[in-house]
N, C-alpha and C positions, 0 to 999 in steps of 0.2 A: 589511119594507115601507118603513121609513124610508130604508134604503139604496137601494132601487129608486127611490124618489121623488127622492133626491139625484142618482142617475145620470141619470134622465130630465131633470131640471132642467139638469144640466150639458150634456147633448146639445142641449137646446133653446137654451141660451145660446150654444153654439158655432154653431148654425145661424143664430141671430139676428145674431151678429157677422159671419158670412160674408155674409149677405144685406145687412147694413147698410153693408158696406165693399167693394162689388164693384170699384170703381175701383182700390183699393189693389193687388189681385191682378193686374189687367190692365194697370196703368199701366207704360209703358215710360220709359226714361231716355235723354236726349240730353245728352252731355257736351261742353262747349266748352272746348278747351284753346288759349288764345291769348295775345296780348300786349295792349298798351294799346289797340289798335283794337277789341278785344272787352271791355276792362275799363272802358269808359265814361270814358276819359281826357278831361277837360275838358268833359264834358257831364253833365247830370243823369242819374243811373242809371235813372230811370223812363222816360227817353226814348231810352236807348241801344238799339242794334239787338238785343241779346240779350233785353232786356225786351220789345221790340216783337215778337220771335219768340214769346215766351211768350203775349203778347196774341193774336197771330194763331192760335196753336194752340188757345187757348180759343175764339176766334171760329169756328174750323172744327170745334169739338167733337172735337178729336184729343186722346186721353188720353195726353199725354206730360208728363214732368217734365223741366225744363231745369236742369242744374247748370252754372254758369259758374265754371270754374277758371282764368280768365284773369288774368294779372298784368302790370302795366305794366313794360316793360323785359325781359320774358321772351325767352329765346333758345331755339333748338332743343335745345341741350344741357340747359338748365334744364327744359324741358318733358319731355325724355326721362327725366331723373332723377326728376321728380315723377310720371310717368305710372303706374308700377306701383301705387303707393298709391291713386291716383285710380281706377284700374280696379277694384281690390279693394274700395274703399269704396262705389263707386256702381254697379257692374255695368251699365255703359251698353249700350244697344243700338246707338246711333250715337255716333260721336265726331267732332266738327268740329275739324280741326287747322288753326289759324290762326297759324302760326309761320314764322319765317324773315326777316321784315322787319328786325328788330333785328340779326340776323346780317349781313344785307346792308349795312345802314347802317354797321356797324362794320368792314366789309371782310373778314369771315371767308372762308376759302377755300370756293369753291362745292362742292368734293368733300366737305368736312366737313359743310356744311349738308345736302347730299343724303344723306350717310350717317346723320346724326342723324334726319332726317325718315323715311328708310327704316326705321330701327329703331323709330320711333314707330308707323308704319303696321303693321309686323310684329307689334308687341305688341298693337295694337288688333285685328288679325285673329286672333291667337292667343287673344284673350279672347272670340271669337265676336261681336264688334261690327263694325259697318260704318264704315269711315273715310270722311270727307268732307274732301278736301284743298283748302284755300283758297289759290289762287295769289296771288303778290305780284310786284311789280316795283319797282325802285329808280330814283332819278333818273339821268339820263344823264351827270351830272358825274362819275360813278364810272368813266367810260370805256366805250366801246362793247363791248369784249371782255368786261369783267366783267359789265356789265348784261345782255348777251346770255346769258352762261353762267348767271347767277343766274336769269333768267326761264325758262330751259329746264329748271331743276330740277323744277318742278311737273308739266309734261306728261310728262316722262321717268318720274317716279315713278308718275304716274297710269297710264301705259301698262304699266309693269313689274308693278304690283300689281292692275291692272284696277280702280283706285279711282276713285270719283266725284271730279271736279275742278271747282271754281269757277275759271274761267280767271284772273280778275283781280278781287280784292276791291274795289279802288278805281275800277273802271270807271265812267265818267260822273261821277266825283267829283274826281279829282286835278287835272283840267284846268279846274276852275271855282273861282276864288278864293273865292267866297262859301261854298263847301262845304268849304273847308279852313281850319283854325285858323291863327293868325298864324305858327306854327312851320313851316307848309308840310308837315307830316307827318301830323297828326291831323285826321280829319274833324270838321266842326262838328255841332251838334245837328240842323241841317236836312238833313245828309247821312245820318243814321242810317236813315231809311226806305229810302234807296237801297242802303245796305249790305245790309239785309235782302232787298231785291228782287234783289240780285246773287246771294245765296245760295239763295233760295227755290226757283227753278226746278229746281235740282239736288237740293234737300233734300226737296221735297214728295213725289216718287214714293216715296222711302224711308219716309216717315211713313205712307203709305197701304198699305204692303205687308203690314202686320199683324205680321210677325215679322222685322224687319230683322236683317241679319247672319246 
């Protein structure tokens, strides 16, 4: 009789835990793999665009956890090397890929940048997650040919993999001095909501699908 009571109590405890933590089972994960633009460089972390994304998800009552694995100075090569562990640890449903800007600023060959980003997208797809590719452009002083080749990387990969593309992360930001820090590269705190608004129209449909990827 005592054994039966223990068994019943164990079952009731399991039921209680399951009922008390429904969001844990249903919560999905969004992983951001980016560089300083997503790592809150020069701005308070609580007002950076990734934190604003978390706030917006909460406001929309969307049950998503956001993991920000962005690092200042990150390149496509660095992101590619870190990605397998990030995918294994977080099991994301969506991966925002915000990389390539540092490669371009350092004059890396466009074909190498494209190859690295392609490998990142393929790994994301192989993990049954949905990639969201964030497009970048670099200043015209790098030469018309290079800047054109660099900018074409993102739509090319989007077409090849049928991946969601944010055309240009710094749209409506880069050409407004008060929205850029003194280095001319990083957005200010005032620009962070615009960064989110540039991503949101492409991201929102995926968040509402129920089972991304």
